[in-house]
C-alpha positions in Angstrom: 21.3 -4.2 5.3 22.6 -2.2 2.4 20.6 1.0 1.7 20.3 2.6 -1.7 22.9 5.2 -2.5 22.1 8.8 -1.7 23.7 12.2 -1.0 26.8 12.0 1.2 26.5 15.5 2.5 26.1 15.9 6.3 22.6 15.4 7.6 22.3 19.0 8.7 23.3 20.3 5.3 20.6 18.1 3.8 18.1 19.6 6.2 19.1 23.1 5.1 18.6 22.0 1.5 15.2 20.5 2.3 14.2 23.7 4.0 15.4 26.2 1.4 15.6 24.3 -1.9 13.2 21.3 -1.5 12.4 20.8 -5.2 16.0 21.2 -6.4 17.2 18.8 -3.6 14.8 16.1 -4.8 15.5 16.6 -8.5 19.2 16.7 -8.2 19.3 13.5 -6.2 16.8 11.7 -8.4 18.9 12.6 -11.4 22.1 11.3 -9.8 20.8 8.3 -7.9 17.6 7.3 -9.7 14.2 6.2 -8.6 15.2 5.1 -5.2 17.7 6.9 -3.0 18.5 7.4 0.7 18.3 10.8 2.3 19.6 11.5 5.8 18.2 14.6 7.5 18.9 15.8 11.0 16.1 14.7 13.3 14.9 11.8 11.1 16.0 8.2 10.4 17.3 7.5 6.9 14.4 8.0 4.4 14.2 5.8 1.4 12.8 8.2 -1.3 10.9 6.2 -3.9 9.4 7.6 -7.1 8.9 4.7 -9.6 5.2 4.0 -10.2 5.7 0.2 -10.0 7.4 0.6 -6.7 4.7 2.9 -5.5 2.0 0.4 -6.6 3.9 -2.4 -4.7 3.9 -0.2 -1.5 0.3 1.0 -1.8 -1.3 -2.4 -2.6 0.7 -4.4 0.0 -1.0 -5.6 3.1 -1.4 -2.6 5.3 -0.3 -4.7 8.3 3.2 -4.7 6.9 3.5 -1.0 7.6 2.8 1.7 10.1 2.7 5.4 9.4 1.6 7.0 12.7 5.1 7.3 14.2 6.4 8.7 10.9 3.9 11.6 11.3 5.1 12.6 14.7 6.2 15.9 13.2 2.4 16.8 13.1 1.9 16.0 16.8 2.8 19.5 18.0 -0.5 20.7 16.6 -2.9 17.8 15.9 -2.5 15.8 19.2 -2.3 12.1 20.0 -5.7 11.1 18.7 -5.5 12.6 15.2 -6.1 10.2 12.3 -2.6 11.1 11.1 -1.0 9.5 14.0 -3.0 6.3 14.2 -2.4 2.8 12.8 -4.1 -0.5 12.6 -7.6 -1.0 14.0 -7.7 2.5 15.5 -6.9 4.0 12.2 -9.5 2.0 10.3 -12.2 2.8 13.0 -11.5 6.5 12.8 -11.5 6.5 9.0 -14.9 4.8 9.0 -16.2 7.5 11.4 -14.8 10.4 9.4 -15.5 9.2 5.8 -19.3 10.0 5.5 -19.1 13.8 5.7 -16.9 13.9 2.6 -18.8 11.7 0.2 -22.1 11.3 -1.6 -25.0 13.7 -0.9 -23.1 15.4 1.9 -20.9 16.9 -0.8 -23.8 18.6 -2.5 -24.7 20.6 0.6 -21.2 22.2 0.4 -21.6 23.5 -3.2 -23.6 26.6 -2.6 -21.7 27.3 0.6 -18.4 27.4 -1.2 -19.8 29.7 -4.0 -21.4 32.1 -1.5 -18.3 32.4 0.7 -16.2 33.1 -2.4 -18.5 35.8 -3.5 -18.6 37.4 -0.1 -14.8 37.5 0.3 -14.2 38.8 -3.2 -16.9 41.5 -3.0 -14.2 43.5 -1.2 -12.0 43.6 -4.3 -11.6 46.9 -6.1 -10.9 47.5 -9.7 -7.3 48.8 -10.1 -6.2 47.4 -6.8 -3.7 44.6 -6.3 -3.9 41.8 -3.8 -2.0 38.7 -2.8 -3.9 35.8 -4.2 -2.9 33.3 -1.5 -4.1 35.5 1.3 -7.5 36.1 -0.2 -7.8 32.4 -1.0 -6.8 31.4 2.5 -9.6 33.7 3.8 -12.0 31.8 1.5 -10.8 28.3 2.3 -10.7 28.9 6.1 -14.2 30.3 6.1 -15.3 27.3 4.0 -13.8 24.7 6.3 -15.1 26.5 9.4 -18.6 26.6 8.0 -18.4 23.0 6.8 -16.9 21.8 10.1 -19.0 23.9 12.6 -22.0 25.0 10.5 -21.1 28.7 11.1 -18.1 31.0 10.5 -19.5 34.1 12.1 -19.7 35.3 15.7 -17.2 36.3 18.3 -15.9 32.7 18.9 -15.4 31.9 15.3 -13.9 35.3 14.4 -11.3 34.8 17.1 -10.7 31.2 16.0 -10.3 32.3 12.4 -7.8 34.9 13.3 -5.9 32.7 15.7 -5.6 29.8 13.3 -4.2 32.0 10.5 -1.8 33.6 12.9 -0.6 30.3 14.3 0.2 28.9 10.8 1.9 32.1 9.8 4.5 31.3 12.5 5.9 28.8 9.9 5.4 30.8 6.7 9.0 30.8 5.5 11.8 28.3 5.1 13.6 29.8 8.2 10.5 29.6 10.4 9.8 26.1 9.1 13.0 25.0 10.8 11.0 25.0 14.1 9.0 22.1 12.9 12.1 20.0 11.9 14.4 20.8 14.9 13.1 19.8 18.3 15.9 21.9 19.9 14.1 25.0 18.6 10.8 24.1 20.2 11.4 25.9 23.4 8.8 28.1 25.1 10.8 31.1 26.2 7.8 33.3 26.9 5.0 34.9 24.8 7.4 36.9 22.7 9.5 33.9 21.6 8.5 32.2 18.3 7.6 28.9 19.9 6.1 30.5 23.0 3.8 32.6 20.7 2.7 29.4 18.9 2.0 27.5 22.1 -0.2 30.3 23.5 -2.1 30.5 20.2 -2.7 26.8 20.2 -3.9 26.8 23.8 -6.4 29.5 23.0 -7.6 27.6 19.9 -8.1 24.6 22.1 -10.2 26.6 24.6 -12.4 27.8 21.8 -12.9 24.3 20.3 -13.6 22.6 23.6 -16.1 25.4 24.4 -17.9 24.7 21.1 -17.9 20.9 21.8 -19.2 21.4 25.3 -22.0 23.7 24.0 -22.9 21.1 21.5 -23.0 18.3 24.1 -25.5 20.4 26.1 -27.9 20.7 23.1 -30.6 18.2 22.7 -30.6 18.4 18.9 -27.5 17.0 17.3 -28.9 16.5 13.9 -27.0 19.3 12.2 -25.5 18.9 8.7 -22.1 20.2 9.7 -19.1 17.8 10.2 -18.9 18.3 14.0 -22.5 17.3 14.4 -21.9 14.2 12.2 -18.8 13.3 14.1 -20.5 13.7 17.5 -23.4 11.4 16.4 -21.2 8.8 14.7 -20.6 5.5 16.5 -18.4 2.5 15.6 -19.4 -1.1 15.5 -19.2 -1.3 19.3 -21.5 1.7 19.7 -18.6 4.0 20.8 -18.7 7.6 19.9 -15.7 10.0 19.9 -14.4 11.6 23.1 -13.9 15.3 23.4 -10.2 14.8 23.0 -10.7 12.8 19.8 -13.1 15.4 18.5 -10.6 18.2 19.2 -7.7 16.4 17.5 -9.7 15.6 14.4 -11.2 19.1 14.2 -7.7 20.6 14.3 -6.6 18.1 11.7 -9.5 19.1 9.4 -8.8 22.8 9.9 -5.1 22.3 9.2 -5.5 20.1 6.1 -8.7 21.8 4.9 -7.5 25.3 4.2 -3.7 25.7 4.1 -3.3 23.2 1.2 -6.4 24.3 -0.7 -5.4 28.0 -0.6 -1.9 27.3 -1.9 -3.3 25.1 -4.7 -5.8 27.8 -5.7 -3.1 30.5 -5.8 -1.0 28.3 -8.1 -4.1 27.8 -10.3 -4.7 31.5 -10.7 -1.1 32.0 -11.5 -1.0 29.5 -14.3 -4.4 30.5 -15.7 -3.2 34.1 -16.0 0.3 33.3 -17.0 -0.8 31.3 -20.0 -3.4 33.2 -22.2 -4.4 30.0 -24.1 -5.3 28.2 -20.9 -7.3 31.3 -19.7 -9.1 31.6 -23.0 -10.1 27.9 -23.1 -11.2 28.0 -19.5 -13.3 31.1 -19.9 -14.9 29.6 -23.0 -16.0 26.6 -21.0 -17.3 28.8 -18.2 -19.5 31.0 -20.5 -22.8 29.3 -19.7 -22.4 29.3 -16.0 -25.0 31.4 -14.1 -26.1 31.8 -10.5 -28.6 29.0 -11.1 -26.1 26.4 -12.3 -25.9 23.4 -10.1 -22.4 23.3 -8.5 -22.2 19.6 -9.3 -22.4 20.5 -13.0 -19.6 23.0 -12.6 -17.5 20.3 -10.9 -17.9 18.0 -14.0 -16.6 20.6 -16.5 -13.7 18.8 -18.2 -11.2 21.6 -18.9 -11.8 23.1 -15.4 -11.1 19.7 -14.0 -8.0 19.3 -16.1 -6.7 22.7 -15.0 -7.1 21.7 -11.3 -5.4 18.3 -12.0 -2.4 19.9 -13.7 -2.1 22.5 -11.0 -1.8 19.7 -8.4 0.6 17.7 -10.7 3.2 20.4 -11.5 3.6 21.7 -7.9 1.8 19.3 -5.5 1.4 21.0 -2.1 2.7 17.9 -0.3 5.9 16.7 -1.8 5.6 13.3 -0.2 2.8 11.0 0.9 3.0 9.6 4.4 6.1 7.4 5.0 5.5 3.7 5.6 7.6 2.2 8.4 8.2 -1.5 7.7 7.1 -4.0 10.4 8.4 -7.0 8.4 11.1 -7.6 5.8 10.2 -6.2 2.4 11.7 -6.5 -1.1 11.5 -3.4 -3.3 13.4 -2.4 -6.4 16.1 -5.0 -5.8 16.7 -4.2 -2.2 15.9 -6.3 0.9 14.6 -3.8 3.5 14.5 -4.7 7.2 11.8 -3.8 9.8 12.1 -0.2 10.9 13.0 1.1 7.4 11.2 4.3 6.4 9.9 4.2 2.8 8.9 7.6 1.6 6.9 7.7 -1.7 7.7 11.0 -3.4 4.7 12.7 -5.0 6.7 15.5 -6.6 9.3 13.3 -8.3 6.6 11.0 -9.6 4.7 13.9 -11.1 7.9 15.1 -12.8 8.8 11.9 -14.6 9.3 12.6 -18.3 8.3 9.0 -19.2 4.8 9.7 -17.8 4.5 13.5 -18.3 6.4 14.7 -21.4 7.8 18.3 -20.8 6.9 18.0 -17.1 7.9 21.6 -16.4 5.2 22.9 -18.8 1.7 23.5 -17.6 -0.5 21.5 -19.9 -4.0 20.7 -18.7 -4.6 18.9 -22.0 -2.5 15.9 -20.8 -5.4 15.0 -18.5 -7.9 15.1 -21.3 -5.8 12.9 -23.5 -5.2 10.0 -21.1 -6.1 8.8 -17.6 -3.2 8.3 -15.2 -3.0 5.5 -12.6 -3.2 6.2 -8.9 0.6 5.4 -8.8 1.4 7.9 -11.5 -0.8 10.8 -10.2 -1.2 11.0 -6.5 -1.5 14.6 -5.2 -3.6 13.3 -2.2 -1.4 10.3 -1.4 -2.5 6.8 -1.8 -3.4 3.4 -0.3 -4.9 3.3 3.1 -3.5 6.7 3.9 -5.0 8.7 1.0 -6.4 12.0 2.1 -10.0 11.7 3.3 -10.8 15.2 2.1 -9.7 14.6 -1.5 -13.2 14.9 -3.0 -14.0 18.0 -0.9 -10.7 19.7 -1.9 -11.2 19.1 -5.6 -14.8 20.2 -5.4 -13.8 23.4 -3.6 -11.0 24.2 -6.0 -13.3 24.0 -9.0 -16.1 26.1 -7.5 -13.8 28.8 -6.2 -12.1 29.2 -9.5 -15.3 29.2 -11.5 -16.9 31.7 -9.1 -13.9 34.1 -9.3 -13.4 33.8 -13.1 -17.0 34.4 -14.0 -17.2 37.5 -11.9 -13.8 39.2 -12.1 -11.2 40.0 -14.6 -7.7 39.6 -13.2 -4.1 39.8 -14.3 -0.8 39.1 -12.7 0.8 42.1 -11.1 4.2 40.7 -11.8 4.7 38.4 -14.8 8.1 37.1 -13.7 8.1 33.3 -12.9 7.0 32.3 -9.4 8.9 29.6 -7.7 7.7 27.2 -5.1 9.0 27.8 -1.5 8.5 26.0 1.8 5.7 27.0 4.1 5.7 24.8 7.2 5.5 21.2 6.0 4.1 22.1 2.6 5.1 24.1 -0.4 3.5 27.3 -1.7 4.0 29.9 -4.4 6.7 32.3 -3.4 5.2 35.8 -2.6 1.7 34.4 -2.7 1.1 35.4 -6.3 0.5 39.2 -6.6 -2.6 39.9 -8.8 -4.5 43.0 -9.9 -8.2 43.4 -10.4 -8.7 44.8 -14.0 -12.5 44.6 -14.3 -15.7 43.1 -13.0 -17.9 40.8 -15.1 -21.5 41.5 -14.9 -23.5 39.8 -17.6 -21.4 38.5 -20.4 -18.3 36.7 -19.2 -17.7 35.4 -22.7 -16.9 38.9 -23.9 -14.1 39.4 -21.4 -10.7 37.9 -22.3 -7.6 37.4 -20.2 
């Protein structure tokens, strides 16, 4: 089988590029080889990188039985475990999606609105006029408290304080391109004691497991399991055969939710604050739209504001947190873009390159929320949460949270960038994040008339 052309550099060199220059690596190869090229990275089979919307539509709408994605996600296994939705395929994957979908849709979403606003207010109450802060750190504190409260119904108390600290520390083990290498190279994943990088991670993960299993066991012993939190809903959910989730399944899905539910959102929010305060016209338009928001405004109303929505959409377009959606491993021959691919081929739809296409997004490097007010993009042109049967379950929750956190901050605080130099995207674990976390300074507090305060 002839694979598409791609870079001829050694696989280890390509890995270094993916770690340290992920966006440049993708753009340079797309410019040279087109909408479909082959990348060879140490530790992975050849990856067919695809970014043409028609090809993505062909992949996303094909019979899901033609592909599997679980084995392609083994890189997540070190933290999420065997029973995570990320690693499942076929009937097991469909069963788990049905069990996990209800908490993230419909009326359940409304119950999260006030929670998100309240936590944002509580965390930002510590801000001081004239003091600078790292946006991503503050937003990670908000997003982690939000997901803990949504998942467990509480984010306070000794157990949850320890869980919050441990989870942040564990993910900080991979907070740079160098440290991210531990995720890509199995040879580095050696437990050489508590002071070694991997050894420290392993012990943090073990303690997190102890805390989560303790919470599950405590819930099992309670007679009332009618709580509104996601764990209660997961514990009471049954499939068609009447089966509920085991403790191991619950643990793996809880870890998956905690991982996906705050790291990505915090980075996206940091990017949003950067762009809003980098571009005065964007800031002015957004503040004008937010003028009439008060403490009594229904969070669902805020989430429907068109320019706020467009700002969030453009944030997720220009620098999507995940550069790829999950790879599809072929289980049968498949024709795509003039190639006949054989079973076992890894097709890797590239979100970033699709979002950077000039034929879809003129001036793709420019932050222009208006493009989302002028037209609607198809699910194969705009896909920050992936697509097909592997689209992120928490998509609606993440978008809802982004809008409410931004609205709460911008109607209460006046901020500015501490450094107006351009911020570049860097690797943090398996995702990308704004380099330096976006340094900001508090310049004022809005009390009654947010419309009188400009950027």
